[in-house]
C-alpha positions as CSV (number, residue, x, y, z in Angstrom):
1,M,60.0,-7.1,-2.5
2,D,57.9,-9.2,-0.1
3,R,55.1,-8.1,2.2
4,Q,57.1,-8.5,5.4
5,T,59.9,-6.2,4.1
6,I,57.3,-3.6,3.2
7,E,55.7,-3.9,6.6
8,K,59.0,-3.6,8.3
9,D,60.1,-0.5,6.2
10,F,56.9,1.3,7.1
11,S,56.5,0.1,10.7
12,F,57.6,3.5,12.1
13,L,54.2,4.8,11.0
14,K,52.6,2.8,13.9
15,E,54.0,5.5,16.2
16,R,52.0,8.2,14.5
17,K,48.5,8.0,15.9
18,G,46.9,9.8,13.0
19,V,48.0,7.1,10.5
20,L,45.2,4.6,10.0
21,A,46.7,2.2,7.4
22,V,49.4,1.4,5.0
23,L,48.2,-0.1,1.7
24,L,49.8,-1.7,-1.3
25,F,48.2,-0.8,-4.6
26,G,49.0,-0.6,-8.3
27,S,50.7,-3.1,-10.5
28,R,51.7,-5.5,-7.7
29,V,48.0,-5.8,-6.6
30,T,46.6,-6.0,-10.2
31,K,49.3,-8.6,-11.2
32,R,50.6,-6.3,-14.0
33,E,54.0,-5.8,-12.6
34,H,57.2,-6.2,-14.5
35,E,60.9,-6.1,-13.6
36,R,61.0,-2.3,-13.5
37,S,57.8,-1.9,-11.5
38,D,58.1,0.1,-8.3
39,V,56.2,-0.7,-5.1
40,D,53.1,1.6,-4.8
41,I,52.2,2.4,-1.2
42,C,49.3,4.4,0.0
43,I,49.3,5.8,3.5
44,V,45.8,6.5,4.9
45,A,46.1,9.2,7.5
46,P,43.0,11.3,8.0
47,E,44.3,12.9,11.2
48,E,47.8,13.8,10.0
49,D,49.2,16.8,8.2
50,P,49.9,15.4,4.7
51,W,53.0,17.4,4.0
52,S,54.7,16.7,7.4
53,L,53.8,13.0,7.0
54,W,55.2,12.9,3.4
55,L,58.5,14.5,4.5
56,D,58.9,12.0,7.4
57,V,58.2,9.0,5.2
58,D,60.5,10.3,2.4
59,R,63.3,10.7,4.9
60,R,62.9,7.2,6.3
61,V,62.2,5.1,3.2
62,R,63.9,6.8,0.3
63,S,67.0,4.5,0.5
64,K,65.1,1.3,1.3
65,G,63.9,0.4,-2.1
66,R,61.8,1.3,-5.1
67,Y,58.9,2.7,-3.2
68,D,56.4,5.2,-4.8
69,F,54.4,6.3,-1.8
70,H,51.4,8.5,-1.6
71,I,49.1,10.0,1.0
72,F,45.5,8.9,0.4
73,E,44.1,12.3,1.4
74,D,46.2,14.0,-1.3
75,F,44.8,11.9,-4.1
76,G,42.0,13.1,-6.4
77,L,38.7,11.2,-6.3
78,K,39.6,9.0,-9.3
79,M,42.9,7.8,-7.7
80,K,41.1,7.3,-4.4
81,H,38.6,5.1,-6.2
82,Q,41.4,3.1,-7.8
83,V,43.0,2.5,-4.4
84,L,39.6,1.6,-2.9
85,E,39.0,-1.0,-5.6
86,N,42.5,-2.5,-5.8
87,H,44.6,-2.6,-2.6
88,E,46.0,-5.0,-0.1
89,I,46.4,-4.0,3.5
90,I,50.0,-4.0,4.7
91,W,49.2,-2.7,8.1
92,C,46.0,-1.2,9.7
93,R,45.4,0.3,13.1
94,D,41.6,-0.3,13.0
95,E,40.1,-2.1,10.0
96,P,36.4,-1.3,10.8
97,K,37.4,2.4,11.0
98,L,39.3,2.1,7.7
99,H,36.2,0.7,6.0
100,E,34.0,3.4,7.5
101,Y,36.4,6.1,6.3
102,F,36.5,4.6,2.8
103,Y,32.7,4.4,2.7
104,T,32.6,8.2,2.4
105,Y,34.7,8.1,-0.7
106,R,32.9,5.1,-2.2
107,K,29.6,7.0,-1.8
108,L,31.0,10.2,-3.3
109,W,32.4,8.2,-6.3
110,D,29.0,6.5,-6.8
111,D,27.1,9.8,-6.5
112,Q,29.4,11.4,-9.1
113,A,29.1,8.3,-11.4
114,K,25.3,8.7,-11.3
115,A,25.5,12.4,-12.0
116,R,27.9,11.7,-14.9
117,G,25.4,9.2,-16.3
118,V,22.5,11.6,-16.0
119,A,24.6,14.4,-17.7
120,A,25.6,12.0,-20.5
121,R,22.1,10.9,-21.1
122,A,20.9,14.6,-21.1
123,A,23.6,15.6,-23.6
124,S,22.8,12.8,-26.0
125,A,19.0,13.6,-25.9
């Protein structure tokens, strides 16, 4: 599935002002896809109700292809970090705002990584 098709299938999200971006992530970005791979989509929507958004997206894209879509705000920190590190922007309302929003999660990830390192060193001492 090409990028233009994905952008078209998710273009209705541009009408929802609380949606900041639509990202491609997973095996298609890391180049580990195979013939049975689905298309992993992450919707960044800090100002939307995640459940309402999920229902709307499910209703509109279920029949359009092999999409596995997720709401960024519903991910745990580890998955958020994976998306932050390996994604392609399909559509973005405001790229500087997206990077600013992601900064919070990058900082949180880095802080927890440092804390885990300190805890691991203390446990081995």
